[in-house]
C-alpha positions as CSV (number, residue, x, y, z in Angstrom):
1,M,113.0,87.3,114.3
2,H,116.3,89.3,115.4
3,I,118.3,86.2,113.5
4,I,116.5,86.7,110.2
5,I,117.0,90.2,110.2
6,G,120.6,89.6,111.1
7,I,121.0,87.3,108.3
8,L,119.3,89.2,105.7
9,L,121.5,92.4,106.8
10,L,124.5,90.2,106.5
11,I,123.7,88.9,103.1
12,I,122.8,92.4,101.8
13,G,126.0,93.9,103.4
14,V,128.2,91.5,101.5
15,V,126.0,91.2,98.2
16,F,125.8,95.0,97.8
17,P,129.1,96.3,97.1
18,L,129.6,93.9,93.9
19,A,126.1,94.7,92.9
20,M,127.0,98.6,93.0
21,L,130.2,98.2,91.1
22,F,128.1,96.1,88.3
23,W,125.9,99.1,88.5
24,L,128.5,101.6,88.3
25,N,129.9,99.9,85.5
26,G,126.9,100.1,83.3
27,R,126.3,103.8,84.2
28,M,130.0,104.6,83.2
29,R,129.4,103.3,79.8
30,R,126.4,105.5,79.1
31,K,126.3,108.9,78.1
32,P,126.3,111.6,79.8
33,A,129.1,109.9,82.4
34,L,129.3,110.8,85.7
35,N,131.5,113.4,87.0
36,P,134.7,112.5,89.0
37,R,133.0,113.8,92.3
38,Q,129.6,111.6,91.5
39,V,132.0,108.6,91.1
40,G,133.8,109.4,94.2
41,L,130.5,109.7,96.4
42,T,129.3,106.5,94.8
43,L,132.7,104.7,95.7
44,A,132.7,106.1,99.2
45,F,128.9,105.0,99.4
46,N,130.0,101.6,98.3
47,G,132.6,101.3,101.0
48,V,130.5,102.7,104.0
49,L,127.0,101.3,103.6
50,P,128.5,97.4,103.8
51,V,130.2,98.2,107.0
52,G,127.3,99.6,108.5
53,L,124.9,96.7,107.3
54,I,127.5,94.2,108.6
55,T,128.1,95.8,112.2
56,L,124.2,96.0,112.5
57,A,123.8,92.4,111.3
58,L,126.6,91.2,113.8
59,G,124.7,93.3,116.5
60,Q,121.3,91.7,115.6
61,L,122.7,88.3,115.8
62,S,124.2,88.5,119.1
63,P,123.1,90.7,122.2
64,R,126.5,90.4,123.3
65,V,128.3,92.0,120.5
66,W,125.6,94.8,120.2
67,A,125.9,95.5,124.0
68,S,129.6,97.0,122.9
69,V,129.7,100.5,122.5
70,V,132.3,100.6,119.9
71,V,129.8,98.3,117.6
72,R,126.9,100.3,118.3
73,T,129.0,103.7,117.6
74,V,130.4,102.3,114.2
75,S,127.0,101.2,113.1
76,I,125.3,104.4,113.8
77,A,128.3,106.3,112.3
78,T,128.4,104.4,109.0
79,L,124.8,104.2,108.7
80,A,124.6,108.2,109.1
81,A,127.5,108.6,107.0
82,S,125.8,106.4,104.5
83,V,122.7,108.7,104.5
84,V,124.5,112.0,104.0
85,L,126.7,110.7,101.2
86,L,123.2,109.4,99.2
87,I,121.5,112.6,100.1
88,A,125.0,114.7,98.6
89,W,125.0,112.2,95.5
90,A,121.1,112.8,95.0
91,V,122.0,116.6,95.0
92,M,124.9,116.1,92.6
93,E,122.8,114.1,90.4
94,A,119.8,117.0,90.3
95,A,122.5,119.4,89.7
96,A,123.9,117.9,86.8
97,R,120.4,117.0,85.4
98,R,119.5,120.6,85.6
99,K,122.8,121.8,84.1
100,G,122.6,118.8,81.0
101,G,118.8,120.3,80.5
102,G,120.1,123.7,80.3
103,D,122.6,122.9,77.6
104,G,120.4,120.5,75.3
């Protein structure tokens, strides 16, 4: 079961950045456009989450790799940073909607 989870996490970690860039391209064409901070958070999330997913996948595929303190630390730190970035992005999105709703 660990092998299947590891392979799925590895596939998601590799495919996610490209899919996120396609989503961002479509989102930038719509109105209202994202502000620069939202774009920055999106790109940061797009860079951090795949690292966490791939290190977690490698840990699932090989117990020897997961035994390394460095791999566990990197995996946990990047996944925690991803959660923080996602929360910050959601807060910015809510603030932008409130601001846009008040002006319109």
